[in-house]
C-alpha positions in Angstrom: 140.8 -9.9 195.4 139.0 -6.6 194.3 136.1 -7.2 196.2 137.9 -8.3 199.4 140.1 -4.9 199.3 136.5 -3.0 199.1 135.3 -5.4 202.2 138.4 -4.5 204.2 138.6 -0.8 203.4 134.9 0.3 203.9 134.8 -0.5 207.8 138.1 1.4 208.3 136.6 4.3 206.5 133.4 3.9 208.8 135.5 4.4 211.6 137.0 7.5 210.1 133.4 8.7 209.8 132.7 8.8 213.3 134.3 11.6 214.8 133.2 13.6 211.6 129.4 12.7 212.4 129.4 12.3 216.3 132.1 14.7 217.8 130.2 17.6 216.3 127.7 18.5 219.0 125.1 20.1 216.6 125.3 16.4 214.7 125.6 14.3 217.8 121.6 13.7 218.6 120.9 13.4 214.8 123.5 10.9 214.2 122.8 9.1 217.2 119.0 8.6 216.1 120.0 7.7 212.7 122.1 4.9 214.3 119.1 3.8 216.5 117.2 3.0 213.2 120.2 1.8 210.9 121.3 -0.8 213.5 118.2 -2.5 213.8 117.8 -2.3 210.1 121.5 -4.2 209.5 120.6 -6.6 212.0 117.3 -7.7 210.0 119.5 -7.6 206.8 121.9 -9.9 208.8 119.0 -12.3 210.2 116.6 -12.5 207.1 119.3 -12.2 204.4 120.2 -15.8 203.9 116.6 -17.0 204.7 115.4 -14.8 201.8 118.0 -15.4 199.5 117.7 -18.9 199.6 114.4 -19.6 200.5 112.6 -16.5 199.4 109.7 -14.9 201.3 108.6 -18.0 202.7 106.5 -17.0 205.9 107.4 -20.1 208.3 110.9 -19.7 208.1 110.8 -15.9 208.5 108.5 -16.1 211.6 110.8 -18.6 213.0 113.7 -16.4 212.7 112.1 -13.4 214.0 110.8 -15.6 216.8 114.4 -16.6 217.9 115.4 -13.3 217.3 112.6 -11.9 219.9 114.0 -14.3 222.4 117.2 -13.0 222.0 115.9 -9.3 222.9 113.6 -10.6 225.7 115.6 -12.9 227.7 118.3 -10.4 228.8 115.2 -8.0 230.2 114.1 -10.8 231.9 116.8 -11.6 233.5 117.5 -8.2 234.4 113.8 -7.7 235.9 114.4 -10.9 237.9 117.7 -9.9 239.2 118.8 -6.5 239.7 122.3 -7.6 241.1 123.3 -8.9 237.8 121.3 -6.2 235.6 124.8 -4.5 235.0 126.4 -7.5 233.5 123.7 -8.2 231.0 124.5 -5.6 228.6 127.9 -6.8 228.3 127.3 -10.3 227.6 124.4 -9.1 225.2 127.5 -7.0 223.4 129.6 -10.4 223.5 126.7 -12.5 222.1 125.7 -10.1 219.6 129.2 -9.9 218.3 129.9 -13.4 218.3 126.6 -13.8 215.8 128.4 -10.9 213.6 131.4 -12.6 213.5 129.7 -15.9 212.2 128.0 -13.4 209.5 131.5 -12.0 208.7 132.8 -15.2 208.3 130.4 -16.6 205.8 130.2 -13.1 204.0 134.2 -13.2 203.8 133.9 -16.8 202.1 131.2 -15.6 199.7 133.4 -12.8 198.4 136.0 -15.6 196.9 133.1 -17.5 195.4 130.1 -15.1 194.3 131.3 -13.2 191.5 127.9 -11.7 191.2 128.2 -9.4 194.4 128.0 -5.6 193.7 130.5 -3.3 194.9 128.6 -0.8 195.8 125.8 -2.7 198.2 128.9 -4.2 199.6 131.1 -1.2 200.3 127.9 0.7 201.9 127.0 -2.3 204.1 130.5 -2.8 205.4 131.0 0.8 206.2 127.7 1.0 208.0 129.0 -2.2 210.2 132.4 -0.7 210.6 130.4 2.6 211.8 127.8 0.6 214.1 130.7 -1.4 215.8 132.8 1.6 216.7 129.7 3.4 217.9 128.7 0.6 219.9 132.0 -0.1 221.6 134.4 3.2 221.6 131.9 4.9 224.1 131.2 1.9 226.2 134.8 0.3 226.5 137.0 2.9 225.2 139.9 2.9 222.2 141.5 -0.5 222.8 138.4 -2.5 222.7 136.9 -0.4 219.6 140.0 -1.3 217.9 140.0 -5.0 218.7 136.4 -5.0 217.3 137.2 -3.5 213.9 140.6 -6.0 213.8 138.1 -8.9 214.7 136.2 -7.8 211.8 138.8 -7.4 209.2 140.6 -10.8 210.3 137.2 -12.6 210.5 136.7 -11.7 206.8 140.3 -12.7 205.7 139.6 -16.0 207.5 136.6 -16.5 205.5 137.9 -15.4 202.1 140.9 -17.8 202.2 139.1 -20.8 203.9 136.3 -20.6 201.4 137.0 -23.9 199.7 136.8 -25.8 202.9 133.9 -23.5 204.7 130.1 -24.5 204.0 127.9 -21.5 202.6 126.1 -22.0 206.2 126.3 -24.0 209.2 123.5 -26.2 210.6 121.8 -24.0 212.8 123.7 -20.7 211.8 120.6 -18.9 210.9 119.0 -19.5 214.1 122.2 -18.8 216.2 122.6 -15.4 214.2 118.7 -14.7 214.9 119.0 -15.3 218.7 122.5 -13.1 219.3 121.3 -10.5 216.8 118.3 -10.0 219.5 120.7 -9.8 222.3 122.4 -7.1 220.2 119.2 -5.1 219.8 118.9 -5.4 223.4 121.7 -3.4 224.0 120.3 -0.5 221.5 117.0 -0.4 223.0 118.5 -0.6 226.4 120.5 2.3 226.0 117.7 4.4 224.1 115.7 4.2 227.1 118.2 4.0 230.2 120.6 6.5 228.8 123.2 7.5 226.1 127.0 6.5 226.8 127.7 8.8 224.0 128.5 11.9 226.1 131.1 14.1 225.2 132.5 14.0 228.6 135.7 12.7 227.2 
């Protein structure tokens, strides 16, 4: 239960760090640039972590996952290029897809908290803190407070679900790695699109 407590508290602390780091005009640009680096790093951990843990650094498996992730990144770009009329909707769809993959990752992570006694508290806390900060950074400026709160609540409830269903959940679902890789690419599309086409993290609110 101690690991679960840290896993639930860390994302909330990450949310509390957001105004401290982001709402200071002098820190905003630095903070956003750090997030542009941190989120792809978290995505790579999410996509490659299971592969490396269970199969090592096998090049074939890693290249397949990276290829599927590239598809998730490029397909929304292709849709935007081919049809400008639905370009405005692709970001929202990419966010939804990305968070579906994150939800699966969190579900399996919650399950591991009830079965894996080797999990180290400090790496777990840092990882979960960064995930909570990432969710708030993506959702709050785009969709407002209620959706951002819903995103964090979804993270916490999915963690609890995984934890209490650990005995009946498999450690991985068939094709789950490929699914997570594809939707992770969709989430990266949102980040790169924002970086090149405008930043919603303005202080007009």
